[in-house]
ROBA-705030 format. One record per residue (C-alpha): chain; x, z, y negated; residue in three letters. Coordinates in Angstrom, 1 decimal. Layout:
BEGIN
<lumse = A	X = X	Z = Z	Y = Y	nutor = ALA> .
...
***
This chain:
BEGIN
<lumse = A	X = 0.2	Z = 0.3	Y = 0.0	nutor = MET> .
<lumse = A	X = 2.7	Z = 0.6	Y = -2.5	nutor = LYS> .
<lumse = A	X = 4.1	Z = -2.7	Y = -1.5	nutor = LEU> .
<lumse = A	X = 1.0	Z = -4.4	Y = -2.6	nutor = PHE> .
<lumse = A	X = 0.6	Z = -2.3	Y = -5.7	nutor = ILE> .
<lumse = A	X = 4.0	Z = -3.3	Y = -6.6	nutor = LYS> .
<lumse = A	X = 4.0	Z = -6.7	Y = -6.1	nutor = HIS> .
<lumse = A	X = 0.8	Z = -6.8	Y = -7.6	nutor = HIS> .
<lumse = A	X = 0.5	Z = -5.0	Y = -10.4	nutor = LEU> .
<lumse = A	X = 0.8	Z = -7.4	Y = -13.1	nutor = SER> .
<lumse = A	X = -2.3	Z = -9.7	Y = -11.4	nutor = PHE> .
<lumse = A	X = -4.0	Z = -6.3	Y = -11.4	nutor = ILE> .
<lumse = A	X = -3.6	Z = -5.6	Y = -14.9	nutor = VAL> .
<lumse = A	X = -4.0	Z = -9.3	Y = -16.1	nutor = LEU> .
<lumse = A	X = -7.3	Z = -8.9	Y = -13.6	nutor = PHE> .
<lumse = A	X = -9.1	Z = -6.1	Y = -15.7	nutor = ILE> .
<lumse = A	X = -8.1	Z = -7.2	Y = -18.9	nutor = LEU> .
<lumse = A	X = -9.7	Z = -10.3	Y = -18.3	nutor = VAL> .
<lumse = A	X = -12.6	Z = -9.0	Y = -16.6	nutor = PHE> .
<lumse = A	X = -13.0	Z = -6.4	Y = -20.1	nutor = ILE> .
<lumse = A	X = -12.4	Z = -10.0	Y = -22.0	nutor = CYS> .
<lumse = A	X = -15.2	Z = -11.4	Y = -20.0	nutor = LEU> .
<lumse = A	X = -17.9	Z = -8.6	Y = -20.4	nutor = GLY> .
<lumse = A	X = -17.2	Z = -8.6	Y = -24.0	nutor = PHE> .
<lumse = A	X = -18.0	Z = -12.2	Y = -24.3	nutor = THR> .
<lumse = A	X = -20.9	Z = -11.9	Y = -22.2	nutor = ILE> .
<lumse = A	X = -22.2	Z = -9.5	Y = -24.5	nutor = GLU> .
<lumse = A	X = -21.4	Z = -11.0	Y = -28.4	nutor = PHE> .
<lumse = A	X = -23.2	Z = -14.1	Y = -26.4	nutor = LEU> .
<lumse = A	X = -26.7	Z = -12.1	Y = -25.8	nutor = GLY> .
<lumse = A	X = -25.9	Z = -9.9	Y = -23.1	nutor = GLY> .
<lumse = A	X = -25.8	Z = -10.3	Y = -19.2	nutor = ILE> .
<lumse = A	X = -29.4	Z = -10.5	Y = -19.3	nutor = GLU> .
<lumse = A	X = -29.6	Z = -13.5	Y = -21.0	nutor = ASN> .
<lumse = A	X = -26.2	Z = -14.8	Y = -19.5	nutor = ASN> .
<lumse = A	X = -26.5	Z = -13.3	Y = -16.0	nutor = PHE> .
<lumse = A	X = -25.8	Z = -16.8	Y = -13.9	nutor = LYS> .
<lumse = A	X = -22.9	Z = -17.6	Y = -16.3	nutor = TYR> .
<lumse = A	X = -21.6	Z = -14.1	Y = -15.7	nutor = PHE> .
<lumse = A	X = -21.8	Z = -14.8	Y = -12.2	nutor = ILE> .
<lumse = A	X = -20.2	Z = -18.2	Y = -12.5	nutor = PHE> .
<lumse = A	X = -16.4	Z = -16.8	Y = -15.0	nutor = LEU> .
<lumse = A	X = -16.7	Z = -14.0	Y = -12.3	nutor = SER> .
<lumse = A	X = -16.3	Z = -16.4	Y = -9.1	nutor = PHE> .
<lumse = A	X = -14.2	Z = -18.8	Y = -11.4	nutor = PHE> .
<lumse = A	X = -12.0	Z = -16.0	Y = -12.2	nutor = GLN> .
<lumse = A	X = -11.2	Z = -15.1	Y = -8.9	nutor = LEU> .
<lumse = A	X = -10.8	Z = -18.4	Y = -7.7	nutor = LEU> .
<lumse = A	X = -7.9	Z = -19.0	Y = -10.3	nutor = ILE> .
<lumse = A	X = -6.4	Z = -15.8	Y = -9.0	nutor = PHE> .
<lumse = A	X = -6.3	Z = -16.6	Y = -5.3	nutor = LEU> .
<lumse = A	X = -5.0	Z = -19.9	Y = -5.8	nutor = ALA> .
<lumse = A	X = -2.5	Z = -18.6	Y = -8.2	nutor = ILE> .
<lumse = A	X = -1.6	Z = -16.1	Y = -5.7	nutor = GLU> .
<lumse = A	X = -1.6	Z = -18.6	Y = -2.7	nutor = TYR> .
<lumse = A	X = 0.5	Z = -21.2	Y = -5.1	nutor = PHE> .
<lumse = A	X = 3.7	Z = -18.3	Y = -5.2	nutor = ARG> .
<lumse = A	X = 3.7	Z = -17.3	Y = -1.8	nutor = ASN> .
<lumse = A	X = 2.9	Z = -20.5	Y = -0.1	nutor = TYR> .
<lumse = A	X = 6.1	Z = -20.4	Y = 1.7	nutor = ARG> .
<lumse = A	X = 5.4	Z = -17.1	Y = 2.9	nutor = ILE> .
<lumse = A	X = 2.3	Z = -18.2	Y = 5.1	nutor = TYR> .
<lumse = A	X = 3.8	Z = -21.4	Y = 5.9	nutor = ASN> .
<lumse = A	X = 6.9	Z = -19.4	Y = 7.7	nutor = ALA> .
<lumse = A	X = 3.8	Z = -17.2	Y = 8.9	nutor = LEU> .
<lumse = A	X = 1.5	Z = -20.3	Y = 10.2	nutor = SER> .
<lumse = A	X = 4.1	Z = -22.4	Y = 11.9	nutor = ASN> .
<lumse = A	X = 5.6	Z = -21.7	Y = 15.3	nutor = LYS> .
<lumse = A	X = 9.7	Z = -21.3	Y = 14.6	nutor = PRO> .
<lumse = A	X = 12.0	Z = -23.4	Y = 16.8	nutor = LYS> .
<lumse = A	X = 15.1	Z = -21.9	Y = 16.2	nutor = GLU> .
<lumse = A	X = 15.6	Z = -18.5	Y = 15.0	nutor = LEU> .
<lumse = A	X = 17.5	Z = -19.6	Y = 11.3	nutor = LYS> .
<lumse = A	X = 13.8	Z = -20.9	Y = 10.9	nutor = GLU> .
<lumse = A	X = 12.3	Z = -17.3	Y = 10.4	nutor = ILE> .
<lumse = A	X = 14.7	Z = -16.8	Y = 7.5	nutor = LEU> .
<lumse = A	X = 13.3	Z = -17.4	Y = 3.7	nutor = LEU> .
<lumse = A	X = 15.9	Z = -18.9	Y = 2.2	nutor = HIS> .
<lumse = A	X = 16.2	Z = -19.3	Y = -2.0	nutor = ASN> .
<lumse = A	X = 13.5	Z = -16.3	Y = -2.5	nutor = PRO> .
<lumse = A	X = 11.6	Z = -17.7	Y = -5.8	nutor = LYS> .
<lumse = A	X = 9.2	Z = -14.8	Y = -6.3	nutor = SER> .
<lumse = A	X = 9.5	Z = -10.7	Y = -5.8	nutor = ALA> .
<lumse = A	X = 7.6	Z = -10.6	Y = -2.4	nutor = LEU> .
<lumse = A	X = 9.0	Z = -13.6	Y = -1.0	nutor = GLU> .
<lumse = A	X = 12.5	Z = -11.6	Y = -1.8	nutor = GLU> .
<lumse = A	X = 11.2	Z = -8.8	Y = 0.5	nutor = GLU> .
<lumse = A	X = 9.8	Z = -11.0	Y = 3.2	nutor = PHE> .
<lumse = A	X = 13.2	Z = -12.3	Y = 3.4	nutor = SER> .
<lumse = A	X = 15.2	Z = -8.9	Y = 3.4	nutor = GLN> .
<lumse = A	X = 12.9	Z = -7.9	Y = 6.1	nutor = ASN> .
<lumse = A	X = 12.8	Z = -10.7	Y = 8.7	nutor = GLN> .
<lumse = A	X = 17.2	Z = -10.4	Y = 7.7	nutor = ARG> .
<lumse = A	X = 17.0	Z = -7.2	Y = 9.1	nutor = GLU> .
<lumse = A	X = 15.1	Z = -8.4	Y = 11.9	nutor = TYR> .
<lumse = A	X = 17.6	Z = -11.0	Y = 12.5	nutor = PHE> .
<lumse = A	X = 20.4	Z = -8.3	Y = 12.7	nutor = LYS> .
<lumse = A	X = 18.7	Z = -6.3	Y = 15.3	nutor = ILE> .
<lumse = A	X = 17.8	Z = -9.3	Y = 17.1	nutor = PHE> .
<lumse = A	X = 21.6	Z = -10.4	Y = 17.1	nutor = ASN> .
<lumse = A	X = 23.1	Z = -7.4	Y = 17.8	nutor = ASN> .
<lumse = A	X = 20.5	Z = -7.0	Y = 21.1	nutor = LYS> .
<lumse = A	X = 22.2	Z = -10.7	Y = 21.9	nutor = ILE> .
<lumse = A	X = 25.6	Z = -9.4	Y = 21.7	nutor = LEU> .
<lumse = A	X = 25.0	Z = -6.4	Y = 23.8	nutor = GLU> .
<lumse = A	X = 23.4	Z = -8.5	Y = 26.2	nutor = LEU> .
<lumse = A	X = 25.9	Z = -11.1	Y = 26.4	nutor = GLU> .
<lumse = A	X = 28.5	Z = -8.3	Y = 26.7	nutor = SER> .
<lumse = A	X = 26.7	Z = -6.6	Y = 29.9	nutor = ILE> .
<lumse = A	X = 26.2	Z = -10.3	Y = 31.6	nutor = GLN> .
<lumse = A	X = 29.9	Z = -10.8	Y = 30.9	nutor = LYS> .
<lumse = A	X = 31.1	Z = -7.4	Y = 32.8	nutor = GLN> .
<lumse = A	X = 28.3	Z = -8.0	Y = 35.1	nutor = TYR> .
<lumse = A	X = 30.2	Z = -11.4	Y = 36.3	nutor = LYS> .
<lumse = A	X = 33.5	Z = -10.5	Y = 35.7	nutor = MET> .
<lumse = A	X = 32.5	Z = -7.5	Y = 38.4	nutor = PHE> .
<lumse = A	X = 31.5	Z = -9.9	Y = 40.9	nutor = ILE> .
<lumse = A	X = 34.0	Z = -12.7	Y = 40.3	nutor = ASP> .
<lumse = A	X = 36.3	Z = -10.0	Y = 41.0	nutor = GLN> .
<lumse = A	X = 34.4	Z = -8.7	Y = 44.2	nutor = SER> .
<lumse = A	X = 34.0	Z = -12.3	Y = 45.6	nutor = ILE> .
<lumse = A	X = 38.0	Z = -12.8	Y = 45.5	nutor = HIS> .
<lumse = A	X = 38.3	Z = -9.5	Y = 47.1	nutor = GLN> .
<lumse = A	X = 35.7	Z = -10.5	Y = 49.9	nutor = MET> .
<lumse = A	X = 37.6	Z = -13.6	Y = 50.4	nutor = LYS> .
<lumse = A	X = 41.1	Z = -12.1	Y = 51.3	nutor = THR> .
<lumse = A	X = 39.6	Z = -10.5	Y = 54.8	nutor = PRO> .
<lumse = A	X = 37.4	Z = -13.6	Y = 55.1	nutor = LEU> .
<lumse = A	X = 40.7	Z = -15.7	Y = 55.3	nutor = SER> .
<lumse = A	X = 42.3	Z = -13.5	Y = 57.9	nutor = VAL> .
<lumse = A	X = 39.1	Z = -13.2	Y = 60.0	nutor = ILE> .
<lumse = A	X = 39.0	Z = -17.1	Y = 59.7	nutor = SER> .
<lumse = A	X = 42.7	Z = -17.4	Y = 60.8	nutor = MET> .
<lumse = A	X = 42.2	Z = -14.8	Y = 63.9	nutor = ILE> .
<lumse = A	X = 39.1	Z = -16.9	Y = 64.9	nutor = SER> .
<lumse = A	X = 40.9	Z = -20.7	Y = 65.0	nutor = GLN> .
<lumse = A	X = 43.9	Z = -19.1	Y = 67.0	nutor = ASN> .
<lumse = A	X = 41.3	Z = -18.2	Y = 69.5	nutor = ASN> .
<lumse = A	X = 39.0	Z = -20.8	Y = 69.8	nutor = ARG> .
<lumse = A	X = 39.0	Z = -21.3	Y = 72.7	nutor = GLU> .
<lumse = A	X = 36.7	Z = -18.3	Y = 73.6	nutor = ASP> .
<lumse = A	X = 33.1	Z = -19.3	Y = 72.3	nutor = GLU> .
<lumse = A	X = 32.6	Z = -15.4	Y = 70.6	nutor = SER> .
<lumse = A	X = 35.5	Z = -16.5	Y = 68.5	nutor = PHE> .
<lumse = A	X = 33.7	Z = -19.8	Y = 67.8	nutor = LYS> .
<lumse = A	X = 30.3	Z = -17.7	Y = 66.8	nutor = LYS> .
<lumse = A	X = 32.7	Z = -15.7	Y = 64.6	nutor = VAL> .
<lumse = A	X = 34.5	Z = -18.5	Y = 62.9	nutor = LEU> .
<lumse = A	X = 31.1	Z = -20.2	Y = 62.3	nutor = ALA> .
<lumse = A	X = 29.4	Z = -17.3	Y = 60.4	nutor = GLN> .
<lumse = A	X = 32.7	Z = -16.9	Y = 58.7	nutor = VAL> .
<lumse = A	X = 32.5	Z = -20.4	Y = 57.0	nutor = ASN> .
<lumse = A	X = 29.0	Z = -19.8	Y = 56.6	nutor = ASN> .
<lumse = A	X = 29.7	Z = -16.6	Y = 54.5	nutor = LEU> .
<lumse = A	X = 32.7	Z = -18.3	Y = 52.4	nutor = ASP> .
<lumse = A	X = 30.4	Z = -21.4	Y = 51.7	nutor = TYR> .
<lumse = A	X = 27.8	Z = -19.2	Y = 50.0	nutor = TYR> .
<lumse = A	X = 30.7	Z = -16.5	Y = 48.1	nutor = LEU> .
<lumse = A	X = 32.2	Z = -19.9	Y = 46.7	nutor = SER> .
<lumse = A	X = 28.6	Z = -21.1	Y = 45.7	nutor = GLN> .
<lumse = A	X = 27.9	Z = -18.1	Y = 44.3	nutor = THR> .
<lumse = A	X = 30.9	Z = -17.9	Y = 41.9	nutor = LEU> .
<lumse = A	X = 30.3	Z = -21.9	Y = 41.3	nutor = GLU> .
<lumse = A	X = 26.6	Z = -20.5	Y = 40.1	nutor = PHE> .
<lumse = A	X = 28.5	Z = -17.8	Y = 37.8	nutor = LEU> .
<lumse = A	X = 30.6	Z = -20.3	Y = 36.0	nutor = ARG> .
<lumse = A	X = 27.9	Z = -23.3	Y = 35.6	nutor = LEU> .
<lumse = A	X = 27.6	Z = -22.2	Y = 31.7	nutor = SER> .
<lumse = A	X = 31.5	Z = -21.9	Y = 31.5	nutor = ASP> .
<lumse = A	X = 32.1	Z = -25.9	Y = 33.3	nutor = ILE> .
<lumse = A	X = 31.5	Z = -27.7	Y = 29.9	nutor = GLU> .
<lumse = A	X = 34.4	Z = -25.8	Y = 28.5	nutor = LYS> .
<lumse = A	X = 36.8	Z = -26.8	Y = 31.2	nutor = ASP> .
<lumse = A	X = 35.6	Z = -30.1	Y = 31.7	nutor = ILE> .
<lumse = A	X = 38.6	Z = -33.0	Y = 32.2	nutor = GLN> .
<lumse = A	X = 38.0	Z = -36.4	Y = 32.9	nutor = ILE> .
<lumse = A	X = 40.4	Z = -38.6	Y = 34.1	nutor = GLU> .
<lumse = A	X = 41.2	Z = -41.1	Y = 37.0	nutor = LYS> .
<lumse = A	X = 40.4	Z = -39.9	Y = 40.4	nutor = VAL> .
<lumse = A	X = 40.9	Z = -42.0	Y = 43.7	nutor = ASN> .
<lumse = A	X = 37.6	Z = -41.8	Y = 45.3	nutor = LEU> .
<lumse = A	X = 38.4	Z = -41.9	Y = 48.6	nutor = ARG> .
<lumse = A	X = 41.1	Z = -39.6	Y = 48.8	nutor = ALA> .
<lumse = A	X = 39.1	Z = -37.1	Y = 47.3	nutor = LEU> .
<lumse = A	X = 36.2	Z = -38.0	Y = 49.7	nutor = VAL> .
<lumse = A	X = 39.3	Z = -36.9	Y = 52.7	nutor = VAL> .
<lumse = A	X = 39.9	Z = -33.7	Y = 51.0	nutor = GLU> .
<lumse = A	X = 36.4	Z = -32.3	Y = 51.3	nutor = VAL> .
<lumse = A	X = 36.2	Z = -33.3	Y = 54.2	nutor = ILE> .
<lumse = A	X = 39.4	Z = -32.0	Y = 55.8	nutor = ASN> .
<lumse = A	X = 38.2	Z = -28.7	Y = 53.7	nutor = ASP> .
<lumse = A	X = 34.7	Z = -29.0	Y = 56.0	nutor = LEU> .
<lumse = A	X = 36.9	Z = -30.0	Y = 59.1	nutor = LYS> .
<lumse = A	X = 35.6	Z = -26.7	Y = 61.0	nutor = ASP> .
<lumse = A	X = 31.9	Z = -27.1	Y = 60.2	nutor = PHE> .
<lumse = A	X = 32.0	Z = -30.8	Y = 61.2	nutor = PHE> .
<lumse = A	X = 33.3	Z = -30.1	Y = 64.3	nutor = ILE> .
<lumse = A	X = 31.4	Z = -26.9	Y = 65.1	nutor = LEU> .
<lumse = A	X = 27.9	Z = -28.9	Y = 64.5	nutor = ASN> .
<lumse = A	X = 29.4	Z = -32.2	Y = 66.3	nutor = ALA> .
<lumse = A	X = 29.1	Z = -34.3	Y = 63.4	nutor = ILE> .
<lumse = A	X = 31.7	Z = -37.5	Y = 62.5	nutor = TYR> .
<lumse = A	X = 32.5	Z = -38.6	Y = 59.3	nutor = PRO> .
<lumse = A	X = 33.1	Z = -42.4	Y = 58.2	nutor = SER> .
<lumse = A	X = 35.0	Z = -43.3	Y = 55.3	nutor = VAL> .
<lumse = A	X = 33.8	Z = -47.0	Y = 54.3	nutor = ASN> .
<lumse = A	X = 35.5	Z = -46.4	Y = 50.8	nutor = ILE> .
<lumse = A	X = 38.7	Z = -48.6	Y = 49.2	nutor = ASP> .
<lumse = A	X = 41.6	Z = -47.0	Y = 48.8	nutor = GLU> .
<lumse = A	X = 42.8	Z = -48.9	Y = 45.1	nutor = GLU> .
<lumse = A	X = 38.8	Z = -47.5	Y = 44.4	nutor = LEU> .
<lumse = A	X = 39.0	Z = -45.2	Y = 40.8	nutor = PHE> .
<lumse = A	X = 36.5	Z = -43.9	Y = 39.0	nutor = VAL> .
<lumse = A	X = 36.4	Z = -41.4	Y = 36.1	nutor = PHE> .
<lumse = A	X = 35.5	Z = -38.0	Y = 36.5	nutor = THR> .
<lumse = A	X = 36.5	Z = -34.3	Y = 36.2	nutor = ASP> .
<lumse = A	X = 38.3	Z = -34.1	Y = 39.8	nutor = LYS> .
<lumse = A	X = 37.5	Z = -30.2	Y = 40.4	nutor = LYS> .
<lumse = A	X = 33.9	Z = -30.1	Y = 39.6	nutor = GLN> .
<lumse = A	X = 33.3	Z = -33.8	Y = 41.0	nutor = ILE> .
<lumse = A	X = 34.8	Z = -32.1	Y = 44.7	nutor = LYS> .
<lumse = A	X = 32.2	Z = -29.1	Y = 43.9	nutor = ASN> .
<lumse = A	X = 29.4	Z = -31.6	Y = 44.2	nutor = VAL> .
<lumse = A	X = 30.5	Z = -34.0	Y = 47.5	nutor = ILE> .
<lumse = A	X = 31.5	Z = -31.0	Y = 49.4	nutor = TYR> .
<lumse = A	X = 28.1	Z = -29.4	Y = 48.7	nutor = GLN> .
<lumse = A	X = 26.3	Z = -32.7	Y = 49.8	nutor = ILE> .
<lumse = A	X = 28.3	Z = -33.2	Y = 52.6	nutor = THR> .
<lumse = A	X = 27.6	Z = -29.3	Y = 53.6	nutor = ASN> .
<lumse = A	X = 24.2	Z = -29.7	Y = 53.3	nutor = ASN> .
<lumse = A	X = 24.7	Z = -33.2	Y = 55.2	nutor = GLY> .
<lumse = A	X = 25.9	Z = -31.5	Y = 58.3	nutor = ILE> .
<lumse = A	X = 23.5	Z = -28.4	Y = 58.0	nutor = LYS> .
<lumse = A	X = 20.7	Z = -30.7	Y = 58.6	nutor = TYR> .
<lumse = A	X = 22.3	Z = -33.3	Y = 60.3	nutor = GLY> .
<lumse = A	X = 21.8	Z = -34.2	Y = 63.9	nutor = ARG> .
<lumse = A	X = 24.7	Z = -33.3	Y = 66.9	nutor = LYS> .
<lumse = A	X = 26.5	Z = -36.3	Y = 67.8	nutor = ASP> .
<lumse = A	X = 25.5	Z = -38.3	Y = 64.9	nutor = SER> .
<lumse = A	X = 27.8	Z = -39.8	Y = 61.5	nutor = LYS> .
<lumse = A	X = 27.7	Z = -38.5	Y = 57.8	nutor = LEU> .
<lumse = A	X = 29.0	Z = -41.9	Y = 56.3	nutor = VAL> .
<lumse = A	X = 30.6	Z = -42.3	Y = 52.6	nutor = PHE> .
<lumse = A	X = 30.2	Z = -45.5	Y = 51.1	nutor = ASP> .
<lumse = A	X = 30.8	Z = -47.4	Y = 48.0	nutor = VAL> .
<lumse = A	X = 28.0	Z = -49.9	Y = 46.4	nutor = LYS> .
<lumse = A	X = 28.7	Z = -51.2	Y = 42.9	nutor = ARG> .
<lumse = A	X = 26.1	Z = -52.3	Y = 40.4	nutor = ASP> .
<lumse = A	X = 26.0	Z = -53.7	Y = 36.6	nutor = ILE> .
<lumse = A	X = 28.0	Z = -51.3	Y = 35.0	nutor = GLY> .
<lumse = A	X = 28.3	Z = -48.7	Y = 37.7	nutor = ASN> .
<lumse = A	X = 30.3	Z = -47.4	Y = 41.0	nutor = THR> .
<lumse = A	X = 28.1	Z = -45.7	Y = 43.2	nutor = ILE> .
<lumse = A	X = 29.1	Z = -43.4	Y = 46.0	nutor = LEU> .
<lumse = A	X = 26.8	Z = -43.2	Y = 48.9	nutor = ASN> .
<lumse = A	X = 26.4	Z = -39.9	Y = 51.0	nutor = ILE> .
<lumse = A	X = 24.3	Z = -40.6	Y = 54.3	nutor = THR> .
<lumse = A	X = 23.6	Z = -38.3	Y = 57.2	nutor = ASN> .
<lumse = A	X = 21.4	Z = -38.9	Y = 60.0	nutor = GLU> .
<lumse = A	X = 19.2	Z = -35.8	Y = 60.8	nutor = GLY> .
<lumse = A	X = 16.2	Z = -34.1	Y = 59.6	nutor = ILE> .
<lumse = A	X = 15.5	Z = -36.1	Y = 56.1	nutor = GLY> .
<lumse = A	X = 13.4	Z = -34.9	Y = 53.1	nutor = ILE> .
<lumse = A	X = 9.7	Z = -35.1	Y = 52.7	nutor = ILE> .
<lumse = A	X = 8.5	Z = -37.2	Y = 49.8	nutor = ALA> .
<lumse = A	X = 6.4	Z = -33.8	Y = 48.5	nutor = SER> .
<lumse = A	X = 9.8	Z = -32.1	Y = 48.1	nutor = ASP> .
<lumse = A	X = 12.2	Z = -35.2	Y = 46.6	nutor = ILE> .
<lumse = A	X = 11.6	Z = -34.7	Y = 43.2	nutor = ASP> .
<lumse = A	X = 12.2	Z = -31.1	Y = 43.3	nutor = ARG> .
<lumse = A	X = 14.9	Z = -30.4	Y = 45.3	nutor = VAL> .
<lumse = A	X = 17.1	Z = -29.9	Y = 41.9	nutor = PHE> .
<lumse = A	X = 15.2	Z = -27.2	Y = 40.9	nutor = ASP> .
<lumse = A	X = 16.6	Z = -24.0	Y = 41.2	nutor = ILE> .
<lumse = A	X = 15.6	Z = -21.7	Y = 44.2	nutor = PHE> .
<lumse = A	X = 13.8	Z = -24.4	Y = 45.6	nutor = TYR> .
<lumse = A	X = 14.2	Z = -24.5	Y = 49.5	nutor = THR> .
<lumse = A	X = 11.5	Z = -26.8	Y = 50.4	nutor = GLY> .
<lumse = A	X = 9.6	Z = -27.8	Y = 53.3	nutor = GLU> .
<lumse = A	X = 13.5	Z = -28.0	Y = 55.5	nutor = ASN> .
<lumse = A	X = 14.1	Z = -24.8	Y = 54.2	nutor = GLY> .
<lumse = A	X = 10.9	Z = -22.7	Y = 55.4	nutor = ARG> .
<lumse = A	X = 11.1	Z = -24.1	Y = 58.6	nutor = THR> .
<lumse = A	X = 15.3	Z = -24.0	Y = 59.4	nutor = TYR> .
<lumse = A	X = 15.5	Z = -20.7	Y = 57.2	nutor = GLY> .
<lumse = A	X = 19.0	Z = -21.7	Y = 55.9	nutor = GLU> .
<lumse = A	X = 18.2	Z = -23.2	Y = 52.1	nutor = SER> .
<lumse = A	X = 19.4	Z = -21.1	Y = 49.3	nutor = SER> .
<lumse = A	X = 18.1	Z = -23.2	Y = 46.7	nutor = GLY> .
<lumse = A	X = 20.7	Z = -23.0	Y = 44.2	nutor = VAL> .
<lumse = A	X = 23.5	Z = -25.6	Y = 46.1	nutor = GLY> .
<lumse = A	X = 21.9	Z = -28.6	Y = 44.7	nutor = LEU> .
<lumse = A	X = 20.6	Z = -26.9	Y = 41.6	nutor = TYR> .
<lumse = A	X = 24.2	Z = -26.9	Y = 41.0	nutor = ILE> .
<lumse = A	X = 25.0	Z = -30.4	Y = 41.9	nutor = VAL> .
<lumse = A	X = 22.4	Z = -31.4	Y = 39.4	nutor = LYS> .
<lumse = A	X = 23.6	Z = -29.6	Y = 36.3	nutor = LYS> .
<lumse = A	X = 26.9	Z = -30.2	Y = 37.2	nutor = VAL> .
<lumse = A	X = 26.6	Z = -34.0	Y = 37.6	nutor = LEU> .
<lumse = A	X = 24.6	Z = -33.8	Y = 34.3	nutor = ASP> .
<lumse = A	X = 28.0	Z = -32.4	Y = 32.3	nutor = LEU> .
<lumse = A	X = 29.7	Z = -35.1	Y = 33.6	nutor = LEU> .
<lumse = A	X = 27.2	Z = -37.7	Y = 32.8	nutor = SER> .
<lumse = A	X = 27.0	Z = -39.0	Y = 36.4	nutor = HIS> .
<lumse = A	X = 23.5	Z = -39.4	Y = 37.7	nutor = GLN> .
<lumse = A	X = 22.2	Z = -38.7	Y = 41.3	nutor = ILE> .
<lumse = A	X = 19.3	Z = -40.5	Y = 43.2	nutor = SER> .
<lumse = A	X = 18.2	Z = -39.9	Y = 47.1	nutor = ILE> .
<lumse = A	X = 16.3	Z = -41.4	Y = 49.1	nutor = LYS> .
<lumse = A	X = 15.5	Z = -40.6	Y = 52.7	nutor = SER> .
<lumse = A	X = 13.5	Z = -41.2	Y = 55.7	nutor = ILE> .
<lumse = A	X = 12.2	Z = -38.0	Y = 57.6	nutor = PRO> .
<lumse = A	X = 13.0	Z = -36.8	Y = 61.0	nutor = SER> .
<lumse = A	X = 15.9	Z = -40.5	Y = 60.4	nutor = GLU> .
<lumse = A	X = 18.4	Z = -40.0	Y = 57.3	nutor = LYS> .
<lumse = A	X = 19.3	Z = -38.8	Y = 54.0	nutor = THR> .
<lumse = A	X = 21.2	Z = -40.6	Y = 51.0	nutor = THR> .
<lumse = A	X = 22.8	Z = -38.9	Y = 48.2	nutor = PHE> .
<lumse = A	X = 23.7	Z = -41.6	Y = 45.6	nutor = SER> .
<lumse = A	X = 26.5	Z = -40.5	Y = 42.8	nutor = ILE> .
<lumse = A	X = 26.6	Z = -43.2	Y = 40.3	nutor = TYR> .
<lumse = A	X = 30.2	Z = -43.6	Y = 38.1	nutor = PHE> .
<lumse = A	X = 30.3	Z = -45.5	Y = 35.0	nutor = LYS> .
<lumse = A	X = 32.8	Z = -48.2	Y = 35.3	nutor = LYS> .
<lumse = A	X = 34.0	Z = -47.5	Y = 32.0	nutor = SER> .
***
């Protein structure tokens, strides 16, 4: 109430003075009995004038309150032109400071949280490597084979968690270079050698040894690794996982095709959504719904497109498009 009186005192005084003058004018003209309608008209006319003046004085405040802001900076009122606008602007700036401080606090907590998980995962990977080495040295034993399979699964999900945590920082680390595509695919196959053997899936690489693409080697390797891992996981035993290349105008296209359960049509448009596991995930219970989400995010940052074609119960092809220039 005090703020209202402070900013409208001049209008209140002016309104009272005009009202008194209006009364004297009516009395001079013969009294209110003879000029009642005229008195009512002048009163409403006076009210409309005051309302119009008030509206145009604080138009920017009403506009700011009426429109939904699209960015944080839009809530601030710059260059205030009246006392009320000045108070409104100052009030919004205080809210902005509180909000900004809260964001900084949450970002700090999130950073500590990510650092803790990052360090914990790295600490877990060391004993996993030891268990993996022991299992590989005793590969003839069926029990150790099962242990090795579970160790590989755990190592994969830990690596996937690290990739997910670092998604927001990937853009700062991107380095585009000339990459030998065949050599990169062979690296991925070697990294997943045990998983190929365990699932009786056979890689087939039909890529020219002199084929180069422009991309970030580290990130695109993670993408191919994820798609290859999925291809093995959902492939049929004694089938092939084929890597080949096609070209169209302006693009070099890497195709990764597995023979397996496929993806139903209703799931294809959603497989890149986070935590979406689809029909295959519900049936086989092995999907986290994170891997392909990471794939799409990384490829978007690298400006590479990806598409999927699938025939349920037959095969699935993931196609990554590299621009030639």
